C-alpha positions in Angstrom: 107.2 106.9 96.8 104.0 104.8 96.1 101.6 106.2 93.8 97.8 105.4 93.8 96.5 102.6 93.3 94.5 102.4 89.3 90.6 102.4 89.5 89.1 98.8 89.1 92.6 97.5 90.7 93.4 96.2 93.6 97.1 96.8 95.1 98.9 95.1 97.9 102.5 94.8 98.6 104.0 95.1 95.3 101.5 93.4 93.2 98.5 94.9 91.2 95.7 92.7 90.4 93.5 93.9 87.5 90.6 92.1 86.4 87.8 94.2 85.1 87.6 97.1 82.9 89.2 97.8 79.2 92.6 98.9 77.9 95.9 99.6 79.9 96.5 101.0 83.5 100.0 101.8 83.7 99.6 105.5 83.4 99.2 105.6 86.7 100.7 103.0 89.0 102.3 102.8 92.4 106.1 102.7 91.8 108.1 99.5 92.4 105.1 96.9 91.2 107.2 94.0 90.6 103.9 91.3 90.1 100.8 92.3 87.3 97.9 90.5 86.7 95.8 92.0 83.9 93.9 88.5 83.5 90.5 88.6 82.5 90.5 92.6 81.2 90.0 93.6 77.6 93.5 95.0 75.9 93.3 94.6 72.6 97.1 95.8 71.5 100.2 97.0 73.3 102.7 99.6 71.8 106.2 100.3 72.6 106.1 102.8 75.8 103.2 101.4 77.3 105.5 99.5 80.0 107.6 102.7 81.1 105.8 103.0 83.9 106.7 99.5 85.6 110.3 99.1 84.7 110.7 96.3 88.1 108.4 94.2 87.0 109.5 90.8 87.4 105.9 88.7 86.6 103.2 90.1 84.2 99.9 88.2 83.2 97.9 89.3 80.2 96.1 85.6 79.6 92.7 85.9 78.6 92.7 89.7 77.5 91.4 89.6 73.9 95.4 90.4 73.1 95.8 90.4 69.1 98.9 92.6 68.4 102.3 92.7 70.9 104.7 95.5 69.0 108.1 95.0 68.6 109.8 97.4 71.7 106.9 96.5 74.2 109.1 95.1 76.8 112.2 97.4 76.4 111.5 99.0 79.7 110.8 95.7 81.6 114.8 94.0 81.6 113.7 92.2 84.6 110.6 90.3 83.6 110.9 86.9 84.1 107.4 85.3 84.1 105.3 86.4 81.1 101.7 84.8 80.1 100.4 85.7 77.1 97.9 82.3 77.2 94.2 82.2 75.7 94.5 85.3 73.6 93.9 85.8 69.8 97.7 86.2 69.0 98.8 85.1 65.1 102.4 86.6 65.6 105.2 86.7 67.9 108.3 87.4 66.8 111.9 87.5 68.1 112.3 91.4 68.0 109.3 91.4 70.5 111.0 89.0 73.0 114.4 89.8 72.3 115.1 92.6 75.2 113.4 90.1 77.9 116.9 88.3 78.6 115.6 87.8 82.0 112.6 86.0 81.2 112.3 82.3 82.5 108.9 81.4 82.0 106.5 82.2 78.6 103.3 81.2 78.4 101.2 81.3 74.8 99.0 78.6 74.7 95.7 78.5 73.0 96.5 81.4 70.7 97.0 81.4 66.7 100.4 81.2 66.8 
């Protein structure tokens, strides 16, 4: 069953793009989403449970979102994530515990942060 596309986003096939607005949009997400592009949206921090509605995600872009904190446990529900783009943000810490659950990760972009 496919849920509605969040307002200020575009949804096509298994891809969701949300480049405007503020905060996370995961609460109201079509089922089976595999690719999510949130570049340009304003998201200061990510907390555990925030990605629980998108368990099939394989690609996530959080580039240029102003992100400054990713708490450990955020990616526990996204075991299939292969590509993660965190570039052009304000991250100063990205520890092992935050990424350790991403066993399928192949590409990690963290350029232009404060790491």
